[in-house]
N, C-alpha and C positions, 0 to 999 in steps of 0.2 A: 287511487288510494295513495296517500302521501307516505313518505318514509316514516314519519312519526306514528301514523295510524297502523302501518304494516308491522311495527316492531312490537311483538308481544311476548317474545322469549328472551331469556337472559343467559348469558354464558360467562363463566368465570375461569380464569386460568392463573396459575402461578408463573411468574416470569422473572428472570434474572435482572438485577438492576441495570446492568449494561445494555441488555436487550431492550428494556423499557425505555432507557434514554435514547436508544437509536430510533425506536418506534415514535416516540414523542417528537424527536427532531425531524423525522420524515413527515410526520403529520403536519408539523408546523410549516415545513417547506411547501407543502401542498395546500396550506391554508385550511386544513380540516381538523376536526376534533380527533383525539386518539381513537375514540370509539368508531367514528366514521371510517378512519383509516384502516383499523383492524378488521372491521366488518367487510369492507371492500376487498381487502387483501385475502381474507378467508374465503369470500365468495369466489374470487378469481382462481384461487388455488383449488377450490372444490370443483368448479366448472372444468378446469384443465385436467384434473384427476379423472373425472367422469368421462371427458371427451377421449382421454388416452385409453380408457378401458373399452370404449366402443368402436375403436378403429383397430383393425388387424393390419399390422405392418409386415410385408413380406419382402424378401429380396427379389431382385429381378429374376433370378433363377427360379425361385419358388413360384413367383407369379406366372412364369412360363409353364411350370409343371401343373399348376391349377388349371390354366387355360387349356392345356393339352388334355387333361383328364375330363374337363367339362365338354370339350369338343367330341369326345368318344364315350358317350353313355353306354353303360352295360346293357346287354340284351336282356330279354325277359328270362328271369329264372323259373324253374319248375314251380317253386313255391309261389311266386308272384302270379303265375298263370292259374294255379289252383285257387288262390285268393280271389282273383277276378271272376273265375267261374262260380265260386261260392257266393260272391257278392251279387252276381247277375241272377243266380237262382233265388236268393233271398228277395230280391226286388220283384222278380217274376211272381213269386208266391204271394207277395204283399199286395199285388194288384187284384 
């Protein structure tokens, strides 16, 4: 699918004249249309925002705490043991 074929939505924005001038100049420097420049900048900003929310960043101390907790899983609680027995009983009755 080409760029022209994939573009089916339109977006509009109000922009201050000085910002528009800067965007036009930047697009001109890159040899692109203002529309292409803005779409690409918006796509990159959107991807970065999404990427930032999908990665949890921890300090070294916090990483060590997480590793320590994961290396010592809790034992079976009474509630977990009751749930396992109830599950086993349901499965046995279903057979």
